[in-house]
LUMLO-556175 format. One record per residue (C-alpha): residue in one letter; z, y, x. Coordinates in nm, 3 decimals, decimal comma, always signed. Layout:
% LUMLO-556175
<r code="A" w="Z" v="Y" u="X"/>
...
***
This chain:
% LUMLO-556175
<r code="M" w="-0,934" v="-0,872" u="+2,317"/>
<r code="D" w="-1,130" v="-0,783" u="+2,631"/>
<r code="K" w="-1,423" v="-0,676" u="+2,413"/>
<r code="I" w="-1,202" v="-0,444" u="+2,208"/>
<r code="V" w="-1,044" v="-0,288" u="+2,517"/>
<r code="S" w="-1,388" v="-0,240" u="+2,674"/>
<r code="L" w="-1,534" v="-0,084" u="+2,359"/>
<r code="C" w="-1,236" v="+0,148" u="+2,321"/>
<r code="K" w="-1,272" v="+0,284" u="+2,673"/>
<r code="R" w="-1,653" v="+0,298" u="+2,672"/>
<r code="R" w="-1,681" v="+0,475" u="+2,338"/>
<r code="G" w="-1,381" v="+0,707" u="+2,364"/>
<r code="F" w="-1,124" v="+0,545" u="+2,138"/>
<r code="V" w="-0,848" v="+0,471" u="+2,392"/>
<r code="F" w="-0,827" v="+0,553" u="+2,764"/>
<r code="P" w="-0,578" v="+0,438" u="+3,031"/>
<r code="S" w="-0,340" v="+0,731" u="+3,072"/>
<r code="S" w="-0,353" v="+0,937" u="+3,394"/>
<r code="E" w="-0,614" v="+0,696" u="+3,527"/>
<r code="I" w="-0,725" v="+0,923" u="+3,815"/>
<r code="Y" w="-0,376" v="+0,879" u="+3,960"/>
<r code="G" w="-0,377" v="+0,504" u="+3,918"/>
<r code="G" w="-0,244" v="+0,511" u="+3,564"/>
<r code="L" w="+0,105" v="+0,434" u="+3,434"/>
<r code="A" w="+0,202" v="+0,085" u="+3,323"/>
<r code="N" w="+0,096" v="+0,038" u="+2,962"/>
<r code="S" w="+0,048" v="+0,406" u="+2,887"/>
<r code="W" w="-0,261" v="+0,498" u="+2,686"/>
<r code="D" w="-0,437" v="+0,813" u="+2,566"/>
<r code="Y" w="-0,637" v="+0,835" u="+2,243"/>
<r code="G" w="-0,983" v="+0,977" u="+2,312"/>
<r code="P" w="-1,211" v="+1,184" u="+2,084"/>
<r code="L" w="-1,289" v="+0,894" u="+1,848"/>
<r code="G" w="-0,947" v="+0,731" u="+1,875"/>
<r code="V" w="-0,761" v="+1,041" u="+1,768"/>
<r code="E" w="-0,988" v="+1,073" u="+1,462"/>
<r code="L" w="-0,929" v="+0,710" u="+1,364"/>
<r code="K" w="-0,555" v="+0,745" u="+1,421"/>
<r code="N" w="-0,536" v="+1,069" u="+1,221"/>
<r code="N" w="-0,737" v="+0,916" u="+0,936"/>
<r code="I" w="-0,490" v="+0,626" u="+0,917"/>
<r code="K" w="-0,192" v="+0,862" u="+0,914"/>
<r code="Q" w="-0,346" v="+1,095" u="+0,656"/>
<r code="L" w="-0,435" v="+0,806" u="+0,426"/>
<r code="W" w="-0,081" v="+0,667" u="+0,461"/>
<r code="W" w="+0,076" v="+1,006" u="+0,388"/>
<r code="K" w="-0,150" v="+1,060" u="+0,089"/>
<r code="R" w="-0,077" v="+0,716" u="-0,057"/>
<r code="F" w="+0,297" v="+0,697" u="+0,004"/>
<r code="V" w="+0,408" v="+1,062" u="-0,015"/>
<r code="Q" w="+0,163" v="+1,295" u="-0,185"/>
<r code="E" w="+0,060" v="+1,061" u="-0,467"/>
<r code="R" w="+0,417" v="+0,957" u="-0,556"/>
<r code="D" w="+0,679" v="+1,147" u="-0,756"/>
<r code="D" w="+0,963" v="+0,961" u="-0,587"/>
<r code="M" w="+0,887" v="+1,051" u="-0,226"/>
<r code="V" w="+0,930" v="+1,349" u="+0,007"/>
<r code="G" w="+0,860" v="+1,388" u="+0,376"/>
<r code="I" w="+1,029" v="+1,535" u="+0,681"/>
<r code="D" w="+0,938" v="+1,591" u="+1,046"/>
<r code="A" w="+1,251" v="+1,569" u="+1,259"/>
<r code="A" w="+1,324" v="+1,644" u="+1,624"/>
<r code="L" w="+1,249" v="+1,386" u="+1,893"/>
<r code="I" w="+1,582" v="+1,452" u="+2,063"/>
<r code="M" w="+1,892" v="+1,444" u="+1,841"/>
<r code="N" w="+2,264" v="+1,478" u="+1,905"/>
<r code="P" w="+2,362" v="+1,171" u="+2,112"/>
<r code="K" w="+2,639" v="+1,094" u="+1,861"/>
<r code="V" w="+2,364" v="+0,992" u="+1,617"/>
<r code="W" w="+2,287" v="+0,690" u="+1,835"/>
<r code="E" w="+2,653" v="+0,601" u="+1,876"/>
<r code="A" w="+2,693" v="+0,597" u="+1,498"/>
<r code="S" w="+2,376" v="+0,398" u="+1,439"/>
<r code="G" w="+2,477" v="+0,130" u="+1,688"/>
<r code="H" w="+2,191" v="+0,191" u="+1,928"/>
<r code="V" w="+2,416" v="+0,277" u="+2,223"/>
<r code="S" w="+2,604" v="-0,051" u="+2,198"/>
<r code="N" w="+2,352" v="-0,288" u="+2,037"/>
<r code="F" w="+1,996" v="-0,174" u="+2,111"/>
<r code="S" w="+1,926" v="-0,394" u="+2,412"/>
<r code="D" w="+1,724" v="-0,687" u="+2,546"/>
<r code="P" w="+1,841" v="-0,963" u="+2,780"/>
<r code="L" w="+1,710" v="-0,893" u="+3,133"/>
<r code="V" w="+1,665" v="-1,140" u="+3,421"/>
<r code="E" w="+1,528" v="-1,090" u="+3,772"/>
<r code="C" w="+1,333" v="-1,331" u="+3,990"/>
<r code="K" w="+1,547" v="-1,407" u="+4,295"/>
<r code="K" w="+1,243" v="-1,400" u="+4,525"/>
<r code="C" w="+1,005" v="-1,123" u="+4,412"/>
<r code="H" w="+1,270" v="-0,927" u="+4,216"/>
<r code="I" w="+1,034" v="-0,867" u="+3,921"/>
<r code="R" w="+1,229" v="-0,828" u="+3,599"/>
<r code="F" w="+1,156" v="-1,005" u="+3,271"/>
<r code="R" w="+1,294" v="-1,029" u="+2,922"/>
<r code="A" w="+1,493" v="-1,351" u="+2,919"/>
<r code="D" w="+1,390" v="-1,434" u="+2,563"/>
<r code="V" w="+1,014" v="-1,431" u="+2,631"/>
<r code="I" w="+0,991" v="-1,652" u="+2,942"/>
<r code="D" w="+1,100" v="-2,008" u="+3,021"/>
<r code="L" w="+1,387" v="-1,969" u="+3,266"/>
<r code="K" w="+1,352" v="-2,331" u="+3,376"/>
<r code="K" w="+0,998" v="-2,280" u="+3,505"/>
<r code="A" w="+0,861" v="-2,100" u="+3,809"/>
<r code="C" w="+0,830" v="-1,722" u="+3,812"/>
<r code="V" w="+0,509" v="-1,615" u="+3,639"/>
<r code="S" w="+0,464" v="-1,336" u="+3,895"/>
<r code="C" w="+0,512" v="-1,506" u="+4,233"/>
<r code="E" w="+0,531" v="-1,874" u="+4,122"/>
<r code="A" w="+0,855" v="-1,918" u="+4,315"/>
<r code="K" w="+1,101" v="-2,179" u="+4,193"/>
<r code="D" w="+1,407" v="-2,003" u="+4,333"/>
<r code="G" w="+1,523" v="-1,926" u="+3,981"/>
<r code="F" w="+1,643" v="-1,615" u="+3,801"/>
<r code="T" w="+1,961" v="-1,411" u="+3,789"/>
<r code="E" w="+2,198" v="-1,444" u="+3,497"/>
<r code="P" w="+2,077" v="-1,245" u="+3,191"/>
<r code="K" w="+2,217" v="-0,895" u="+3,154"/>
<r code="Q" w="+2,179" v="-0,669" u="+2,853"/>
<r code="F" w="+1,939" v="-0,381" u="+2,914"/>
<r code="N" w="+1,956" v="-0,083" u="+2,676"/>
<r code="L" w="+1,610" v="+0,017" u="+2,555"/>
<r code="M" w="+1,677" v="+0,383" u="+2,483"/>
<r code="L" w="+1,493" v="+0,631" u="+2,705"/>
<r code="R" w="+1,750" v="+0,866" u="+2,851"/>
<r code="T" w="+1,701" v="+1,228" u="+2,945"/>
<r code="F" w="+1,912" v="+1,535" u="+3,023"/>
<r code="L" w="+1,936" v="+1,870" u="+2,849"/>
<r code="G" w="+1,993" v="+2,201" u="+3,018"/>
<r code="P" w="+2,089" v="+2,247" u="+3,386"/>
<r code="A" w="+2,205" v="+1,886" u="+3,417"/>
<r code="A" w="+1,840" v="+1,787" u="+3,411"/>
<r code="A" w="+1,816" v="+1,879" u="+3,779"/>
<r code="L" w="+2,083" v="+1,630" u="+3,881"/>
<r code="N" w="+2,121" v="+1,255" u="+3,863"/>
<r code="E" w="+2,386" v="+1,154" u="+3,608"/>
<r code="S" w="+2,597" v="+0,985" u="+3,875"/>
<r code="E" w="+2,558" v="+1,268" u="+4,127"/>
<r code="P" w="+2,882" v="+1,465" u="+4,175"/>
<r code="R" w="+2,876" v="+1,813" u="+4,031"/>
<r code="P" w="+3,048" v="+2,118" u="+4,188"/>
<r code="G" w="+3,423" v="+2,073" u="+4,166"/>
<r code="G" w="+3,399" v="+1,696" u="+4,207"/>
<r code="R" w="+3,333" v="+1,619" u="+3,839"/>
<r code="E" w="+3,050" v="+1,401" u="+3,706"/>
<r code="E" w="+2,866" v="+1,578" u="+3,427"/>
<r code="K" w="+2,774" v="+1,347" u="+3,138"/>
<r code="A" w="+2,787" v="+1,595" u="+2,851"/>
<r code="N" w="+2,418" v="+1,678" u="+2,880"/>
<r code="V" w="+2,288" v="+1,319" u="+2,854"/>
<r code="A" w="+2,054" v="+1,276" u="+2,558"/>
<r code="Y" w="+1,801" v="+1,021" u="+2,436"/>
<r code="F" w="+1,446" v="+1,028" u="+2,311"/>
<r code="R" w="+1,467" v="+0,871" u="+1,969"/>
<r code="P" w="+1,400" v="+0,494" u="+1,965"/>
<r code="E" w="+1,302" v="+0,510" u="+1,595"/>
<r code="T" w="+1,229" v="+0,771" u="+1,332"/>
<r code="A" w="+1,466" v="+0,621" u="+1,074"/>
<r code="Q" w="+1,796" v="+0,781" u="+1,176"/>
<r code="A" w="+1,680" v="+1,138" u="+1,112"/>
<r code="M" w="+1,612" v="+1,045" u="+0,750"/>
<r code="F" w="+1,972" v="+0,925" u="+0,714"/>
<r code="V" w="+2,121" v="+1,223" u="+0,899"/>
<r code="D" w="+1,913" v="+1,467" u="+0,688"/>
<r code="F" w="+1,974" v="+1,277" u="+0,361"/>
<r code="K" w="+2,218" v="+1,530" u="+0,215"/>
<r code="Q" w="+2,003" v="+1,831" u="+0,308"/>
<r code="V" w="+1,695" v="+1,669" u="+0,154"/>
<r code="L" w="+1,894" v="+1,583" u="-0,157"/>
<r code="D" w="+2,033" v="+1,936" u="-0,194"/>
<r code="T" w="+1,695" v="+2,106" u="-0,148"/>
<r code="T" w="+1,477" v="+1,874" u="-0,358"/>
<r code="R" w="+1,720" v="+1,765" u="-0,632"/>
<r code="K" w="+1,563" v="+1,420" u="-0,628"/>
<r code="R" w="+1,723" v="+1,145" u="-0,836"/>
<r code="L" w="+1,762" v="+0,784" u="-0,733"/>
<r code="P" w="+1,559" v="+0,589" u="-0,662"/>
<r code="F" w="+1,364" v="+0,808" u="-0,421"/>
<r code="G" w="+1,240" v="+0,790" u="-0,064"/>
<r code="I" w="+1,213" v="+0,999" u="+0,249"/>
<r code="A" w="+0,908" v="+0,940" u="+0,470"/>
<r code="Q" w="+0,839" v="+1,041" u="+0,827"/>
<r code="M" w="+0,564" v="+0,994" u="+1,083"/>
<r code="G" w="+0,625" v="+1,058" u="+1,447"/>
<r code="K" w="+0,678" v="+0,945" u="+1,805"/>
<r code="A" w="+0,948" v="+0,706" u="+1,918"/>
<r code="F" w="+1,033" v="+0,581" u="+2,266"/>
<r code="R" w="+1,165" v="+0,250" u="+2,398"/>
<r code="N" w="+1,215" v="+0,160" u="+2,762"/>
<r code="E" w="+1,058" v="-0,183" u="+2,714"/>
<r code="I" w="+1,104" v="-0,441" u="+2,989"/>
<r code="T" w="+0,775" v="-0,621" u="+2,930"/>
<r code="P" w="+0,526" v="-0,392" u="+2,762"/>
<r code="G" w="+0,169" v="-0,516" u="+2,743"/>
<r code="N" w="-0,132" v="-0,631" u="+2,541"/>
<r code="F" w="-0,311" v="-0,296" u="+2,526"/>
<r code="I" w="-0,161" v="-0,067" u="+2,258"/>
<r code="F" w="+0,039" v="-0,348" u="+2,094"/>
<r code="R" w="+0,359" v="-0,279" u="+2,287"/>
<r code="T" w="+0,410" v="+0,052" u="+2,463"/>
<r code="R" w="+0,705" v="+0,264" u="+2,569"/>
<r code="E" w="+0,577" v="+0,562" u="+2,371"/>
<r code="F" w="+0,448" v="+0,489" u="+2,023"/>
<r code="E" w="+0,417" v="+0,635" u="+1,676"/>
<r code="Q" w="+0,579" v="+0,517" u="+1,356"/>
<r code="M" w="+0,525" v="+0,562" u="+0,982"/>
<r code="E" w="+0,858" v="+0,486" u="+0,817"/>
<r code="I" w="+1,018" v="+0,518" u="+0,475"/>
<r code="E" w="+1,383" v="+0,504" u="+0,378"/>
<r code="Y" w="+1,390" v="+0,429" u="+0,005"/>
<r code="F" w="+1,731" v="+0,506" u="-0,146"/>
<r code="I" w="+1,858" v="+0,307" u="-0,444"/>
<r code="A" w="+2,186" v="+0,292" u="-0,636"/>
<r code="P" w="+2,433" v="+0,030" u="-0,510"/>
<r code="P" w="+2,303" v="-0,289" u="-0,675"/>
<r code="K" w="+2,529" v="-0,469" u="-0,922"/>
<r code="N" w="+2,361" v="-0,796" u="-0,829"/>
<r code="D" w="+2,098" v="-0,933" u="-0,590"/>
<r code="K" w="+1,820" v="-0,906" u="-0,849"/>
<r code="E" w="+1,841" v="-0,527" u="-0,852"/>
<r code="W" w="+1,776" v="-0,472" u="-0,481"/>
<r code="Q" w="+1,534" v="-0,764" u="-0,463"/>
<r code="K" w="+1,312" v="-0,598" u="-0,724"/>
<r code="H" w="+1,279" v="-0,286" u="-0,508"/>
<r code="F" w="+1,227" v="-0,502" u="-0,200"/>
<r code="E" w="+0,949" v="-0,701" u="-0,365"/>
<r code="D" w="+0,786" v="-0,382" u="-0,495"/>
<r code="W" w="+0,763" v="-0,251" u="-0,138"/>
<r code="Q" w="+0,645" v="-0,589" u="-0,015"/>
<r code="K" w="+0,355" v="-0,562" u="-0,260"/>
<r code="E" w="+0,287" v="-0,200" u="-0,159"/>
<r code="M" w="+0,258" v="-0,303" u="+0,206"/>
<r code="R" w="+0,012" v="-0,580" u="+0,118"/>
<r code="E" w="-0,200" v="-0,336" u="-0,081"/>
<r code="W" w="-0,195" v="-0,088" u="+0,207"/>
<r code="L" w="-0,324" v="-0,353" u="+0,448"/>
<r code="K" w="-0,608" v="-0,432" u="+0,207"/>
<r code="E" w="-0,690" v="-0,063" u="+0,164"/>
<r code="I" w="-0,739" v="-0,011" u="+0,537"/>
<r code="G" w="-0,955" v="-0,321" u="+0,576"/>
<r code="V" w="-0,720" v="-0,554" u="+0,764"/>
<r code="D" w="-0,829" v="-0,919" u="+0,768"/>
<r code="M" w="-0,570" v="-1,063" u="+0,527"/>
<r code="S" w="-0,645" v="-1,421" u="+0,635"/>
<r code="K" w="-0,470" v="-1,329" u="+0,962"/>
<r code="V" w="-0,165" v="-1,171" u="+0,799"/>
<r code="H" w="+0,154" v="-1,372" u="+0,753"/>
<r code="E" w="+0,479" v="-1,272" u="+0,586"/>
<r code="T" w="+0,770" v="-1,429" u="+0,769"/>
<r code="E" w="+1,130" v="-1,434" u="+0,648"/>
<r code="I" w="+1,365" v="-1,354" u="+0,933"/>
<r code="S" w="+1,663" v="-1,588" u="+0,956"/>
<r code="D" w="+2,026" v="-1,476" u="+0,948"/>
<r code="E" w="+2,057" v="-1,550" u="+1,321"/>
<r code="E" w="+1,755" v="-1,337" u="+1,418"/>
<r code="R" w="+1,791" v="-1,055" u="+1,170"/>
<r code="A" w="+1,920" v="-0,716" u="+1,280"/>
<r code="F" w="+2,295" v="-0,679" u="+1,225"/>
<r code="Y" w="+2,250" v="-0,405" u="+0,963"/>
<r code="S" w="+1,998" v="-0,596" u="+0,750"/>
<r code="K" w="+2,069" v="-0,826" u="+0,456"/>
<r code="R" w="+1,703" v="-0,934" u="+0,433"/>
<r code="T" w="+1,405" v="-0,873" u="+0,659"/>
<r code="I" w="+1,041" v="-0,975" u="+0,633"/>
<r code="D" w="+0,802" v="-0,936" u="+0,923"/>
<r code="F" w="+0,436" v="-0,887" u="+0,846"/>
<r code="E" w="+0,275" v="-1,074" u="+1,135"/>
<r code="F" w="-0,088" v="-1,077" u="+1,248"/>
<r code="D" w="-0,297" v="-1,331" u="+1,439"/>
<r code="Y" w="-0,379" v="-1,122" u="+1,746"/>
<r code="P" w="-0,602" v="-1,270" u="+2,018"/>
<r code="F" w="-0,283" v="-1,315" u="+2,223"/>
<r code="G" w="-0,093" v="-1,493" u="+1,943"/>
<r code="K" w="+0,088" v="-1,435" u="+1,615"/>
<r code="K" w="+0,307" v="-1,127" u="+1,658"/>
<r code="E" w="+0,478" v="-0,863" u="+1,446"/>
<r code="L" w="+0,276" v="-0,591" u="+1,279"/>
<r code="Y" w="+0,516" v="-0,433" u="+1,025"/>
<r code="G" w="+0,871" v="-0,484" u="+0,908"/>
<r code="L" w="+1,046" v="-0,458" u="+0,571"/>
<r code="A" w="+1,426" v="-0,456" u="+0,563"/>
<r code="Y" w="+1,711" v="-0,415" u="+0,315"/>
<r code="R" w="+1,959" v="-0,210" u="+0,522"/>
<r code="T" w="+2,229" v="-0,189" u="+0,249"/>
<r code="D" w="+2,443" v="+0,127" u="+0,291"/>
<r code="Y" w="+2,511" v="+0,060" u="+0,660"/>
<r code="D" w="+2,343" v="+0,370" u="+0,804"/>
<r code="L" w="+2,477" v="+0,628" u="+0,560"/>
<r code="S" w="+2,829" v="+0,483" u="+0,584"/>
<r code="Q" w="+2,818" v="+0,492" u="+0,966"/>
<r code="H" w="+2,699" v="+0,852" u="+0,978"/>
<r code="E" w="+2,955" v="+0,957" u="+0,719"/>
<r code="K" w="+3,228" v="+0,787" u="+0,925"/>
<r code="F" w="+3,123" v="+0,932" u="+1,264"/>
<r code="S" w="+3,035" v="+1,284" u="+1,145"/>
<r code="G" w="+3,305" v="+1,336" u="+0,888"/>
<r code="A" w="+3,046" v="+1,484" u="+0,650"/>
<r code="S" w="+3,005" v="+1,346" u="+0,299"/>
<r code="L" w="+2,668" v="+1,178" u="+0,249"/>
<r code="K" w="+2,745" v="+1,053" u="-0,102"/>
<r code="Y" w="+2,511" v="+1,090" u="-0,396"/>
<r code="R" w="+2,649" v="+1,218" u="-0,726"/>
<r code="D" w="+2,498" v="+1,059" u="-1,034"/>
<r code="P" w="+2,397" v="+1,356" u="-1,257"/>
<r code="E" w="+2,469" v="+1,160" u="-1,576"/>
<r code="T" w="+2,798" v="+0,984" u="-1,497"/>
<r code="G" w="+2,936" v="+1,208" u="-1,223"/>
<r code="E" w="+3,003" v="+0,898" u="-1,012"/>
<r code="E" w="+2,975" v="+0,940" u="-0,634"/>
<r code="F" w="+2,855" v="+0,665" u="-0,403"/>
<r code="L" w="+2,655" v="+0,590" u="-0,089"/>
<r code="P" w="+2,304" v="+0,474" u="-0,178"/>
<r code="H" w="+2,156" v="+0,155" u="-0,038"/>
<r code="V" w="+1,823" v="+0,152" u="+0,146"/>
<r code="I" w="+1,497" v="-0,042" u="+0,151"/>
<r code="E" w="+1,299" v="+0,032" u="+0,469"/>
<r code="P" w="+0,924" v="-0,027" u="+0,510"/>
<r code="S" w="+0,851" v="+0,031" u="+0,880"/>
<r code="L" w="+0,492" v="+0,058" u="+1,004"/>
<r code="G" w="+0,361" v="+0,124" u="+1,353"/>
<r code="V" w="+0,064" v="+0,357" u="+1,387"/>
<r code="D" w="-0,062" v="+0,210" u="+1,714"/>
<r code="R" w="-0,044" v="-0,149" u="+1,590"/>
<r code="T" w="-0,223" v="-0,038" u="+1,276"/>
<r code="V" w="-0,504" v="+0,106" u="+1,490"/>
<r code="L" w="-0,521" v="-0,222" u="+1,683"/>
<r code="V" w="-0,539" v="-0,453" u="+1,380"/>
<r code="V" w="-0,793" v="-0,224" u="+1,211"/>
<r code="L" w="-1,015" v="-0,245" u="+1,521"/>
<r code="L" w="-0,967" v="-0,623" u="+1,551"/>
<r code="S" w="-1,049" v="-0,671" u="+1,182"/>
<r code="A" w="-1,350" v="-0,439" u="+1,195"/>
<r code="Y" w="-1,510" v="-0,573" u="+1,515"/>
<r code="T" w="-1,826" v="-0,764" u="+1,418"/>
<r code="E" w="-2,097" v="-0,934" u="+1,620"/>
<r code="D" w="-2,414" v="-0,981" u="+1,421"/>
<r code="G" w="-2,621" v="-1,282" u="+1,522"/>
<r code="D" w="-2,748" v="-1,427" u="+1,849"/>
<r code="P" w="-2,762" v="-1,164" u="+2,127"/>
<r code="D" w="-3,064" v="-1,347" u="+2,280"/>
<r code="A" w="-3,265" v="-1,352" u="+1,960"/>
<r code="K" w="-3,574" v="-1,133" u="+1,917"/>
<r code="K" w="-3,527" v="-1,032" u="+1,553"/>
<r code="V" w="-3,419" v="-0,682" u="+1,455"/>
<r code="G" w="-3,041" v="-0,652" u="+1,437"/>
<r code="A" w="-2,973" v="-0,961" u="+1,645"/>
<r code="G" w="-2,684" v="-0,921" u="+1,883"/>
<r code="R" w="-2,572" v="-0,602" u="+1,711"/>
<r code="V" w="-2,207" v="-0,508" u="+1,760"/>
<r code="F" w="-2,053" v="-0,287" u="+1,495"/>
<r code="L" w="-1,715" v="-0,177" u="+1,369"/>
<r code="K" w="-1,697" v="-0,252" u="+0,999"/>
<r code="L" w="-1,445" v="+0,024" u="+0,940"/>
<r code="K" w="-1,355" v="+0,139" u="+0,594"/>
<r code="P" w="-1,552" v="+0,465" u="+0,548"/>
<r code="Q" w="-1,228" v="+0,655" u="+0,485"/>
<r code="L" w="-1,108" v="+0,559" u="+0,834"/>
<r code="A" w="-1,432" v="+0,601" u="+1,029"/>
<r code="P" w="-1,417" v="+0,884" u="+1,288"/>
<r code="Y" w="-1,758" v="+1,008" u="+1,169"/>
<r code="K" w="-1,875" v="+0,961" u="+0,812"/>
<r code="A" w="-2,240" v="+1,000" u="+0,905"/>
<r code="A" w="-2,467" v="+1,072" u="+1,198"/>
<r code="I" w="-2,770" v="+1,300" u="+1,161"/>
<r code="F" w="-3,087" v="+1,244" u="+1,364"/>
<r code="P" w="-3,423" v="+1,408" u="+1,394"/>
<r code="L" w="-3,676" v="+1,125" u="+1,418"/>
<r code="L" w="-3,820" v="+1,285" u="+1,732"/>
<r code="A" w="-3,626" v="+1,526" u="+1,951"/>
<r code="N" w="-3,943" v="+1,693" u="+2,083"/>
<r code="K" w="-4,063" v="+1,811" u="+1,739"/>
<r code="P" w="-3,906" v="+2,152" u="+1,668"/>
<r code="E" w="-3,971" v="+2,136" u="+1,295"/>
<r code="L" w="-3,780" v="+1,806" u="+1,266"/>
<r code="V" w="-3,495" v="+1,929" u="+1,483"/>
<r code="K" w="-3,468" v="+2,250" u="+1,279"/>
<r code="L" w="-3,437" v="+2,068" u="+0,944"/>
<r code="A" w="-3,204" v="+1,804" u="+1,088"/>
<r code="R" w="-2,982" v="+2,082" u="+1,225"/>
<r code="E" w="-2,971" v="+2,245" u="+0,882"/>
<r code="V" w="-2,864" v="+1,915" u="+0,725"/>
<r code="Y" w="-2,604" v="+1,863" u="+0,999"/>
<r code="D" w="-2,463" v="+2,216" u="+0,972"/>
<r code="D" w="-2,437" v="+2,187" u="+0,596"/>
<r code="L" w="-2,264" v="+1,848" u="+0,594"/>
<r code="R" w="-2,015" v="+1,921" u="+0,870"/>
<r code="K" w="-1,855" v="+2,188" u="+0,650"/>
<r code="K" w="-1,728" v="+1,903" u="+0,430"/>
<r code="F" w="-1,729" v="+1,590" u="+0,649"/>
<r code="P" w="-1,678" v="+1,489" u="+1,012"/>
<r code="V" w="-2,037" v="+1,410" u="+1,115"/>
<r code="A" w="-2,216" v="+1,346" u="+1,444"/>
<r code="W" w="-2,539" v="+1,483" u="+1,588"/>
<r code="D" w="-2,754" v="+1,254" u="+1,802"/>
<r code="D" w="-3,106" v="+1,315" u="+1,931"/>
<r code="R" w="-3,096" v="+1,097" u="+2,244"/>
<r code="G" w="-3,334" v="+0,810" u="+2,310"/>
<r code="N" w="-3,518" v="+0,608" u="+2,050"/>
<r code="I" w="-3,399" v="+0,576" u="+1,693"/>
<r code="G" w="-3,298" v="+0,208" u="+1,729"/>
<r code="K" w="-3,059" v="+0,281" u="+2,013"/>
<r code="R" w="-2,909" v="+0,567" u="+1,818"/>
<r code="Y" w="-2,848" v="+0,335" u="+1,523"/>
<r code="Y" w="-2,673" v="+0,076" u="+1,739"/>
<r code="S" w="-2,468" v="+0,340" u="+1,917"/>
<r code="Q" w="-2,334" v="+0,467" u="+1,584"/>
<r code="D" w="-2,281" v="+0,111" u="+1,460"/>
<r code="E" w="-2,056" v="+0,040" u="+1,756"/>
<r code="I" w="-1,825" v="+0,331" u="+1,675"/>
<r code="G" w="-1,815" v="+0,248" u="+1,304"/>
<r code="T" w="-2,019" v="+0,533" u="+1,154"/>
<r code="P" w="-2,096" v="+0,419" u="+0,796"/>
<r code="F" w="-2,430" v="+0,601" u="+0,756"/>
<r code="C" w="-2,713" v="+0,727" u="+0,973"/>
<r code="I" w="-2,928" v="+1,003" u="+0,825"/>
<r code="T" w="-3,277" v="+1,048" u="+0,972"/>
<r code="V" w="-3,498" v="+1,350" u="+0,918"/>
<r code="D" w="-3,865" v="+1,248" u="+0,953"/>
<r code="F" w="-4,203" v="+1,401" u="+0,872"/>
<r code="D" w="-4,179" v="+1,307" u="+0,503"/>
<r code="S" w="-3,856" v="+1,504" u="+0,491"/>
<r code="L" w="-4,046" v="+1,825" u="+0,567"/>
<r code="E" w="-4,257" v="+1,784" u="+0,255"/>
<r code="K" w="-4,034" v="+1,590" u="+0,013"/>
<r code="K" w="-3,696" v="+1,732" u="+0,113"/>
<r code="D" w="-3,540" v="+1,388" u="+0,134"/>
<r code="V" w="-3,407" v="+1,177" u="+0,424"/>
<r code="T" w="-3,365" v="+0,815" u="+0,524"/>
<r code="V" w="-3,005" v="+0,695" u="+0,491"/>
<r code="R" w="-2,925" v="+0,371" u="+0,672"/>
<r code="D" w="-2,618" v="+0,164" u="+0,583"/>
<r code="R" w="-2,414" v="+0,044" u="+0,882"/>
<r code="D" w="-2,311" v="-0,294" u="+0,743"/>
<r code="T" w="-2,641" v="-0,409" u="+0,594"/>
<r code="A" w="-2,885" v="-0,201" u="+0,804"/>
<r code="K" w="-3,071" v="-0,133" u="+0,478"/>
<r code="Q" w="-3,238" v="+0,205" u="+0,433"/>
<r code="E" w="-3,306" v="+0,423" u="+0,130"/>
<r code="R" w="-3,451" v="+0,766" u="+0,065"/>
<r code="I" w="-3,208" v="+1,023" u="-0,071"/>
<r code="P" w="-3,278" v="+1,389" u="-0,157"/>
<r code="I" w="-3,111" v="+1,627" u="+0,087"/>
<r code="S" w="-2,951" v="+1,805" u="-0,209"/>
<r code="N" w="-2,770" v="+1,481" u="-0,305"/>
<r code="L" w="-2,626" v="+1,396" u="+0,038"/>
<r code="E" w="-2,290" v="+1,565" u="-0,014"/>
<r code="T" w="-2,229" v="+1,381" u="-0,340"/>
<r code="Y" w="-2,348" v="+1,054" u="-0,185"/>
<r code="L" w="-2,107" v="+1,076" u="+0,109"/>
<r code="A" w="-1,818" v="+1,200" u="-0,103"/>
<r code="G" w="-1,852" v="+0,897" u="-0,329"/>
<r code="T" w="-1,817" v="+0,649" u="-0,046"/>
<r code="C" w="-1,627" v="+0,815" u="+0,239"/>
<r code="L" w="-1,346" v="+1,018" u="+0,080"/>
***
C-alpha cells in the first residue's frame, strides 16, 4: 500500500489535498494522471451500462436536495454509526470497528470509553442567509432558524427515485429499465482512512433498475443474478485481479433495513478484505416512501393492461474512488530482482488495461539534440494527439524514458530514430513485454485504435 501511495503522489495520480496548509484528514486531489484514469473508468462505465443498452437512461442530479428527501428515505433517522470517545484523550471512534475492552489505540490508556451514541453521517449545510449563523444561535426576535438546514447528498440513489416519474414521462421507457447516475456524495465518516478507500467526499456510479412487482422470488432473483454477472464482467473488463474478489451474502441482521437481499463484492486490499461494490434488492421501499411523504403519485402504468403499481428496484452500487484503488492495486507490477544486472530487472510498471491508461502512447526522439529527429517525432506526436491522449518525452536516455512511462502505465512507447528518417517507420515498444517492433508511421493510428480504444 505504501508503494501505491508513493507512486500516486510521485507520478501525479493522487495528491494530499491542501497539503501546503497541512492537509485535511483523508482528503485527496486527483492529479493530471489520476484525473485521466478516473475519467477513463467513468467513461467506460457509462458507455457499457448506459450508452450500449436500450434499457438504460442517465441523469445528473443536484448535490443538495430538499431536506424532506432524506426524511422520506430514512437517512435522517437511520443513517448513523455508533460513536464512542476515549475517556482520557477524547479521540472518537466507531464502536463497531474497535475492541472496546482493549486499550485506546490512540493513547493506549485503559480508562475505557463512553457509552456508544448514534452519530448521523450526513454532512449538514445551510442555504441562504442562515449560512452565516450557527443553527443553534438565536436569530433576531428570539427564534431559532432551522428552515434553511440542508444536507449534501450521502448517496446518488435518491435522486433517481425522486425523478422517476419525470424520467418515465419524458422517455416513455417500459419496464424493466434503469436510471444511472455518476456523481459526488458526502458522508461525515468517523474513521476515514486507508488512502482513497474511505473518504468523506467520494464519487459513485449507481444504477436503479426498475422491475414489475415480482409474483414470486424467482422473478426478482433472475434480475438480481443478471446484475451480479454484469458486475463480475465489469471487474474483468477493467483488469481487476479476480482472485482477490469475493462475493459475500449479507445476513438479515447486517443488511440495510430497506433491502431484501444484498451482496457485497469484497476485495483483498493490503489492509484486509473490505467492501468494493454492493448489489441490493431494495423492493419498492424507496418509491413508496417518496410517494407517501410527497403526496405525488410515482406509480407506473402498464401500457398493455392499464394496471398501476410501484416498481421494485435492483441496485448495483459502485464507487469510483475504490475502483481507481483496486485498478491500481491490480495493475501494480514489479518485474524481477531490483539488484539484478539484466535489462528490465527491477522494473516497476502499471499493467493497466490500455482503455484505462492515462496516455495511450509516448513519443520520443531517440536523441533530443538532433533537430531532424525531434522534427519528425513532433510531427508524429502532433498527428496522434488529435485522436489519442499521448505524451511527449525527450528527457534523459531512452531507457529511463521507457521506465518512466512504464510506471504510469503507458501501453506503448514510440521512438523516432535515424532509420525513421529514411524508412518512415518507428520502433514501438510494448509496456508489458518490453518487446519492440517496427511499424510504418502511416499505420500508427490504426495500430493504437485496435488496442487502446
